[in-house]
FIVO-223152 format. One record per residue: x, y, z of N, C-alpha, C in turn; residue in one letter. Coordinates in steps of 0.1 Angstrom, whole numbers, padded with zeros to 4 digits, always signed. Layout:
XYZXYZXYZa/...
***
This chain:
+0206-0319+0080+0202-0311+0069+0195-0299+0073m/+0199-0287+0067+0193-0275+0071+0179-0274+0065v/+0169-0270+0073+0155-0269+0069+0153-0255+0061e/+0146-0256+0051+0143-0244+0043+0128-0240+0044l/+0121-0245+0054+0107-0242+0056+0105-0227+0056t/+0096-0222+0047+0093-0208+0046+0102-0199+0038g/+0113-0205+0033+0123-0197+0026+0118-0193+0012f/+0124-0182+0007+0120-0177-0006+0133-0175-0014i/+0135-0181-0026+0146-0179-0034+0142-0168-0044d/+0147-0156-0042+0143-0144-0050+0151-0143-0063s/+0160-0152-0066+0169-0151-0078+0172-0165-0082h/+0164-0170-0091+0166-0184-0095+0163-0185-0110v/+0171-0194-0117+0170-0196-0132+0164-0210-0135h/+0156-0210-0145+0150-0223-0149+0147-0222-0164a/+0145-0234-0170+0141-0235-0184+0126-0232-0185a/+0122-0228-0197+0130-0226-0210+0138-0213-0210p/+0150-0214-0215+0159-0202-0217+0169-0206-0227e/+0175-0197-0234+0185-0200-0244+0198-0205-0238h/+0200-0202-0225+0211-0208-0218+0206-0221-0211i/+0213-0232-0213+0209-0245-0207+0206-0244-0192p/+0195-0249-0188+0191-0248-0174+0189-0263-0169r/+0191-0264-0156+0191-0277-0149+0176-0283-0149l/+0167-0274-0145+0153-0277-0143+0144-0268-0151l/+0132-0272-0154+0122-0263-0159+0114-0257-0148d/+0105-0247-0151+0098-0241-0140+0090-0250-0131d/+0084-0260-0138+0075-0269-0130+0083-0278-0121i/+0094-0284-0126+0103-0292-0118+0109-0285-0107a/+0113-0272-0109+0119-0264-0099+0109-0261-0088l/+0097-0257-0092+0087-0254-0082+0083-0266-0074a/+0083-0277-0080+0080-0290-0073+0090-0293-0062s/+0103-0292-0066+0114-0294-0057+0114-0285-0045q/+0111-0272-0048+0111-0262-0038+0099-0264-0028a/+0088-0267-0034+0076-0270-0025+0079-0282-0016r/+0085-0292-0022+0087-0304-0014+0098-0302-0003d/+0106-0292-0005+0116-0288+0005+0110-0279+0016a/+0097-0275+0014+0090-0267+0024+0092-0252+0021g/+0097-0248+0010+0099-0234+0007+0086-0227+0004m/+0086-0214+0007+0074-0206+0005+0072-0200-0009a/+0084-0198-0016+0083-0192-0029+0096-0191-0037g/+0094-0188-0050+0105-0186-0059+0102-0174-0068l/+0112-0166-0071+0111-0156-0081+0120-0160-0092l/+0114-0164-0104+0122-0169-0115+0127-0157-0124i/+0139-0158-0127+0146-0148-0135+0151-0154-0148k/+0149-0146-0159+0155-0150-0172+0162-0138-0178s/+0174-0140-0184+0181-0129-0190+0175-0124-0203h/+0165-0132-0208+0161-0129-0222+0146-0128-0224t/+0138-0131-0213+0124-0131-0216+0116-0128-0203t/+0104-0123-0204+0095-0122-0193+0092-0135-0186l/+0092-0135-0173+0089-0147-0165+0076-0146-0157t/+0069-0135-0157+0057-0134-0150+0046-0143-0155a/+0046-0145-0168+0036-0153-0175+0039-0168-0171d/+0051-0172-0172+0055-0185-0168+0052-0188-0154r/+0054-0178-0145+0051-0180-0131+0037-0183-0129a/+0028-0176-0136+0014-0178-0135+0010-0193-0138a/+0016-0198-0148+0013-0212-0152+0019-0222-0141i/+0031-0219-0137+0037-0228-0126+0028-0228-0114a/+0023-0216-0110+0014-0216-0098+0002-0224-0099r/-0004-0225-0111-0015-0234-0114-0012-0248-0113r/+0000-0252-0118+0004-0266-0119+0009-0271-0106v/+0017-0263-0099+0023-0267-0086+0016-0260-0075v/+0008-0267-0067+0001-0261-0056+0010-0261-0044q/+0007-0251-0035+0014-0251-0022+0027-0243-0022g/+0029-0235-0032+0041-0226-0032+0038-0214-0041i/+0043-0203-0037+0041-0191-0045+0053-0189-0055q/+0049-0186-0068+0059-0184-0078+0057-0170-0084i/+0067-0163-0085+0067-0149-0091+0076-0148-0103w/+0075-0138-0111+0084-0135-0122+0086-0121-0123g/+0094-0117-0134+0097-0103-0136+0103-0101-0150g/+0110-0091-0152+0115-0087-0165+0129-0081-0164l/+0139-0086-0171+0152-0080-0172+0153-0071-0184v/+0158-0059-0183+0158-0049-0194+0170-0050-0202l/+0172-0062-0208+0183-0065-0218+0178-0061-0232n/+0187-0062-0241+0184-0057-0255+0172-0064-0261q/+0170-0077-0258+0158-0084-0263+0145-0079-0258c/+0145-0071-0247+0133-0065-0242+0132-0050-0247a/+0142-0046-0255+0142-0032-0260+0151-0023-0251g/+0159-0029-0242+0167-0021-0233+0158-0013-0223g/+0160-0001-0222+0152+0008-0213+0139+0011-0220f/+0130+0001-0219+0118+0002-0227+0106+0002-0218n/+0100+0014-0216+0088+0016-0207+0076+0007-0212p/+0074+0005-0225+0063-0003-0230+0064-0017-0225a/+0077-0023-0226+0079-0036-0221+0076-0038-0206a/+0080-0028-0199+0078-0028-0184+0063-0027-0181v/+0056-0018-0188+0042-0017-0185+0034-0030-0188e/+0038-0037-0198+0031-0050-0201+0035-0060-0191v/+0048-0060-0187+0053-0070-0177+0045-0068-0164a/+0043-0056-0160+0035-0053-0148+0021-0057-0149l/+0015-0056-0161+0001-0061-0163+0001-0076-0161q/+0012-0083-0165+0012-0097-0163+0015-0101-0148y/+0018-0091-0140+0020-0094-0126+0035-0095-0122g/+0044-0089-0130+0058-0089-0127+0060-0083-0113a/+0069-0089-0105+0072-0084-0091+0085-0078-0090m/+0094-0079-0101+0107-0073-0101+0110-0069-0115e/+0116-0057-0116+0121-0052-0129+0136-0050-0127i/+0144-0058-0134+0158-0057-0133+0164-0048-0143w/+0174-0041-0140+0183-0033-0149+0190-0044-0158m/+0197-0039-0169+0204-0049-0178+0213-0058-0170p/+0215-0070-0175+0224-0079-0169+0235-0083-0180t/+0232-0093-0188+0242-0097-0198+0245-0086-0209i/+0236-0077-0210+0237-0066-0220+0242-0053-0214d/+0244-0053-0201+0250-0041-0194+0264-0039-0199a/+0268-0026-0201+0281-0023-0206+0291-0028-0195a/+0288-0027-0183+0297-0032-0172+0299-0047-0173n/+0289-0055-0176+0290-0069-0178+0299-0072-0190h/+0296-0066-0201+0303-0068-0213+0318-0065-0212r/+0321-0055-0205+0335-0051-0202+0342-0062-0195k/+0336-0067-0184+0343-0077-0176+0343-0091-0182h/+0334-0093-0192+0334-0106-0199+0342-0105-0212a/+0349-0094-0214+0358-0092-0225+0350-0093-0238a/+0338-0088-0238+0329-0088-0250+0330-0075-0258q/+0339-0067-0255+0341-0054-0262+0333-0043-0257g/+0334-0032-0264+0326-0020-0260+0311-0021-0263d/+0304-0011-0259+0290-0011-0261+0282-0017-0249g/+0269-0019-0251+0261-0024-0241+0253-0012-0235g/+0244-0015-0226+0236-0005-0219+0242+0001-0207l/+0243+0014-0206+0250+0021-0195+0242+0033-0191a/+0246+0038-0179+0240+0050-0173+0252+0060-0171l/+0249+0072-0175+0258+0083-0172+0257+0088-0157e/+0267+0093-0152+0267+0096-0137+0257+0107-0134s/+0255+0117-0143+0247+0128-0140+0233+0128-0147q/+0231+0118-0156+0219+0118-0164+0216+0104-0168k/+0203+0101-0168+0198+0088-0173+0188+0091-0184i/+0186+0081-0192+0177+0083-0203+0163+0086-0199p/+0156+0094-0207+0142+0098-0203+0133+0085-0201d/+0136+0075-0210+0128+0063-0209+0130+0056-0195a/+0142+0057-0189+0144+0051-0176+0136+0059-0165l/+0135+0072-0167+0126+0079-0158+0112+0074-0158h/+0107+0071-0170+0094+0066-0171+0093+0052-0165e/+0103+0044-0166+0103+0031-0160+0103+0032-0145i/+0111+0041-0140+0111+0042-0125+0098+0047-0120l/+0091+0056-0127+0078+0060-0123+0068+0048-0123k/+0069+0039-0133+0061+0027-0133+0063+0018-0121l/+0076+0016-0119+0080+0007-0107+0074+0013-0094i/+0076+0026-0093+0070+0033-0080+0055+0031-0080a/+0049+0034-0091+0034+0033-0091+0029+0020-0087k/+0035+0009-0092+0031-0005-0090+0037-0011-0077h/+0046-0003-0071+0053-0007-0059+0059-0021-0060d/+0067-0023-0070+0074-0036-0072+0089-0034-0070v/+0096-0044-0070+0111-0044-0067+0119-0039-0079i/+0128-0030-0077+0138-0026-0087+0151-0033-0084l/+0155-0042-0093+0167-0049-0092+0178-0042-0100g/+0190-0041-0094+0200-0033-0101+0208-0041-0112t/+0206-0054-0113+0212-0061-0124+0227-0061-0123g/+0233-0060-0135+0248-0061-0136+0254-0047-0138h/+0248-0037-0134+0254-0023-0135+0266-0022-0126l/+0275-0013-0130+0287-0010-0121+0282-0004-0108s/+0292-0003-0099+0289+0004-0086+0285+0018-0089v/+0292+0025-0097+0289+0039-0100+0275+0041-0106e/+0272+0032-0116+0259+0033-0122+0248+0030-0112e/+0250+0020-0103+0241+0017-0093+0238+0029-0084t/+0248+0036-0080+0246+0048-0071+0238+0058-0079l/+0240+0060-0092+0232+0069-0100+0218+0065-0100t/+0216+0052-0103+0202+0046-0104+0195+0048-0091l/+0201+0045-0079+0194+0046-0066+0190+0060-0064v/+0199+0069-0067+0196+0084-0065+0183+0088-0072r/+0182+0084-0085+0171+0088-0093+0158+0080-0089f/+0160+0067-0085+0149+0059-0081+0143+0065-0068a/+0151+0070-0059+0145+0076-0047+0138+0089-0051r/+0143+0096-0060+0136+0108-0065+0122+0105-0070e/+0121+0093-0076+0108+0089-0081+0100+0081-0071h/+0105+0080-0059+0098+0074-0048+0096+0059-0049r/+0106+0053-0056+0107+0038-0056+0111+0033-0042v/+0103+0025-0036+0105+0020-0022+0114+0008-0021k/+0113-0001-0031+0119-0014-0030+0131-0016-0039k/+0143-0013-0034+0155-0014-0043+0163-0025-0037i/+0165-0035-0046+0173-0047-0042+0186-0047-0050l/+0197-0046-0043+0210-0045-0050+0214-0060-0054i/+0215-0062-0067+0217-0076-0072+0232-0080-0069t/+0234-0091-0063+0247-0097-0060+0258-0088-0059h/+0259-0079-0049+0270-0069-0048+0284-0075-0048p/+0285-0088-0044+0298-0094-0043+0303-0100-0057e/+0294-0100-0067+0298-0105-0080+0311-0099-0084a/+0320-0107-0090+0333-0102-0094+0332-0090-0104p/+0322-0089-0112+0321-0078-0121+0314-0066-0115f/+0310-0067-0102+0305-0056-0095+0314-0052-0083i/+0317-0062-0074+0326-0060-0063+0324-0047-0055d/+0312-0046-0050+0308-0034-0043+0314-0035-0028m/+0321-0024-0024+0327-0024-0011+0316-0023+0000s/+0320-0028+0012+0311-0027+0023+0308-0013+0026v/+0317-0004+0025+0314+0010+0028+0303+0016+0019a/+0303+0012+0006+0293+0017-0003+0279+0010+0000v/+0280-0003+0004+0268-0010+0008+0262-0004+0020q/+0270+0000+0030+0264+0006+0042+0257+0019+0038r/+0263+0027+0029+0257+0039+0025+0244+0037+0018n/+0243+0027+0010+0230+0023+0003+0220+0018+0013l/+0225+0011+0023+0215+0006+0033+0208+0018+0040a/+0215+0029+0042+0209+0040+0049+0198+0046+0040t/+0198+0043+0027+0188+0048+0017+0176+0038+0016l/+0177+0027+0024+0166+0018+0024+0168+0006+0014g/+0180+0005+0008+0182-0007-0001+0184-0019+0007c/+0181-0031+0001+0185-0044+0006+0195-0050-0004m/+0201-0061+0000+0212-0067-0007+0210-0081-0010f/+0208-0085-0022+0206-0099-0026+0219-0106-0028e/+0223-0114-0019+0236-0121-0019+0233-0135-0025r/+0241-0139-0035+0237-0152-0042+0249-0162-0041t/+0245-0174-0038+0254-0185-0036+0262-0190-0048w/+0257-0187-0060+0262-0192-0072+0277-0189-0073v/+0281-0177-0068+0295-0174-0070+0305-0182-0061f/+0300-0190-0052+0308-0199-0045+0310-0213-0052t/+0303-0214-0064+0304-0226-0072+0312-0223-0084t/+0317-0234-0091+0326-0232-0103+0318-0229-0116p/+0305-0228-0115+0297-0228-0127+0299-0215-0136a/+0303-0204-0130+0305-0192-0137+0320-0189-0139l/+0329-0198-0137+0343-0197-0141+0352-0194-0129g/+0347-0189-0118+0356-0187-0107+0349-0190-0094s/+0356-0193-0084+0350-0197-0071+0353-0187-0060v/+0343-0181-0054+0344-0171-0044+0344-0179-0030m/+0353-0176-0021+0352-0182-0008+0340-0178-0001p/+0332-0187+0005+0320-0183+0012+0323-0173+0023p/+0335-0172+0028+0338-0162+0038+0337-0148+0033e/+0338-0146+0020+0336-0132+0014+0322-0128+0016r/+0313-0138+0013+0298-0135+0014+0295-0132+0029m/+0300-0140+0038+0298-0138+0052+0303-0125+0057i/+0315-0121+0052+0321-0109+0056+0312-0097+0053r/+0306-0097+0041+0298-0086+0037+0285-0086+0045d/+0280-0098+0048+0267-0098+0056+0270-0092+0070i/+0282-0096+0076+0285-0090+0089+0288-0076+0088k/+0294-0071+0077+0298-0057+0076+0286-0048+0074g/+0275-0053+0067+0264-0045+0064+0252-0048+0073v/+0250-0061+0076+0239-0064+0085+0230-0074+0079g/+0226-0084+0088+0216-0094+0083+0202-0088+0081f/+0200-0076+0087+0187-0069+0086+0184-0065+0072e/+0194-0063+0064+0192-0059+0050+0197-0069+0040t/+0199-0081+0044+0204-0092+0035+0193-0101+0031t/+0193-0104+0018+0184-0114+0012+0193-0126+0007v/+0191-0138+0012+0198-0149+0007+0191-0155-0005l/+0199-0157-0016+0193-0162-0028+0204-0172-0035a/+0199-0180-0044+0209-0189-0050+0215-0184-0063s/+0207-0178-0072+0211-0174-0086+0215-0187-0093d/+0210-0198-0089+0214-0211-0095+0203-0216-0104m/+0206-0228-0110+0198-0234-0121+0207-0237-0133g/+0220-0235-0131+0229-0238-0142+0231-0254-0143q/+0232-0258-0156+0236-0272-0158+0250-0274-0153v/+0252-0285-0145+0265-0288-0139+0265-0284-0124g/+0256-0275-0120+0256-0271-0106+0245-0280-0098n/+0246-0281-0085+0235-0286-0078+0222-0278-0080p/+0211-0283-0075+0199-0276-0077+0199-0263-0069s/+0191-0253-0073+0189-0241-0065+0186-0244-0051p/+0178-0254-0049+0173-0257-0035+0186-0261-0027i/+0194-0269-0032+0206-0273-0025+0216-0261-0023e/+0216-0253-0033+0224-0241-0032+0220-0232-0020g/+0207-0230-0019+0201-0222-0009+0203-0228+0005l/+0202-0241+0005+0205-0249+0018+0219-0247+0022r/+0229-0247+0012+0243-0245+0016+0245-0231+0021g/+0239-0221+0015+0240-0208+0020+0235-0206+0034f/+0224-0212+0037+0218-0211+0051+0228-0218+0060a/+0233-0230+0056+0242-0237+0065+0255-0228+0068a/+0260-0222+0058+0272-0213+0060+0269-0202+0070a/+0257-0196+0069+0254-0186+0078+0252-0191+0093c/+0247-0203+0094+0246-0209+0107+0260-0212+0113l/+0268-0217+0104+0282-0220+0109+0290-0207+0112n/+0286-0196+0106+0293-0183+0109+0288-0177+0122a/+0278-0183+0128+0273-0178+0141+0260-0171+0142g/+0253-0171+0130+0240-0165+0130+0230-0175+0135y/+0220-0171+0143+0211-0181+0149+0200-0183+0139d/+0191-0193+0142+0181-0197+0132+0172-0186+0129e/+0168-0177+0138+0159-0166+0136+0165-0156+0126s/+0178-0154+0128+0185-0144+0119+0186-0150+0105q/+0189-0163+0104+0190-0169+0090+0176-0169+0084v/+0166-0172+0092+0152-0171+0086+0149-0157+0081r/+0153-0147+0088+0150-0133+0084+0157-0131+0070q/+0169-0136+0069+0176-0134+0056+0171-0142+0045m/+0166-0154+0048+0162-0164+0038+0147-0163+0035g/+0140-0156+0043+0125-0156+0041+0119-0142+0043a/+0121-0137+0055+0113-0125+0060+0116-0112+0052d/+0129-0110+0050+0133-0097+0044+0127-0095+0030n/+0128-0105+0022+0122-0103+0008+0107-0105+0008v/+0102-0113+0017+0088-0116+0018+0080-0103+0019a/+0085-0094+0027+0078-0081+0029+0076-0073+0017q/+0085-0076+0007+0085-0069-0006+0077-0076-0017w/+0072-0088-0014+0066-0096-0024+0051-0098-0021l/+0045-0088-0014+0031-0089-0010+0023-0082-0021k/
***
């Protein structure tokens, strides 16, 4: 069995949420601690998780728990006020829209609409959000934006001196970011959060693990963050998902120190 000592899952889902989840925050934190993990960053598509993380930290000792905020419609979309409050609660990541992103809605056949970025201009409110992210030095997650929107976002984020840009699951079928684009973003200081959930049937299609490994090899383990994005009912636990991801990397020829860098060290430097 692959050891997860010191690992951090930077993208994990838990109850309570309107989407059924396998475990609640406390049970998830307990399982992760018992597996020797160092931390979890809990994500919700619909609500702030920094407050829930604070409670989980008090209940479950011996593991760090963080939270953040996704800028979906229920948070007001590109809403600086919601971001400011989330940061006061201790949010460590602010994600761009996910299920309410126009790109997500298009690929889910949910019709037109949704939150989108124009190639040459972004909303004034998003400029304010980027300034807040830079000021508090937290992670900017790119959510479910398209590749083109992500490139626009990164450009403006760098202009606002945002230091920590984590590209959310670039291999996702509704993003499908090429290795060439990823390499370009890596030169701008971005890291890439690769999530194991897409190798499971929970989201409707199964991606061969080799695709994930191909992208890691093409862009580099130095900029890769291993995460599960799991917590769905019907899937194994996020801990087992992360263990499977680590095993796949070892089987692909990465040594233990390289897997530890991807599973722990790369994101840990951004969660201080």
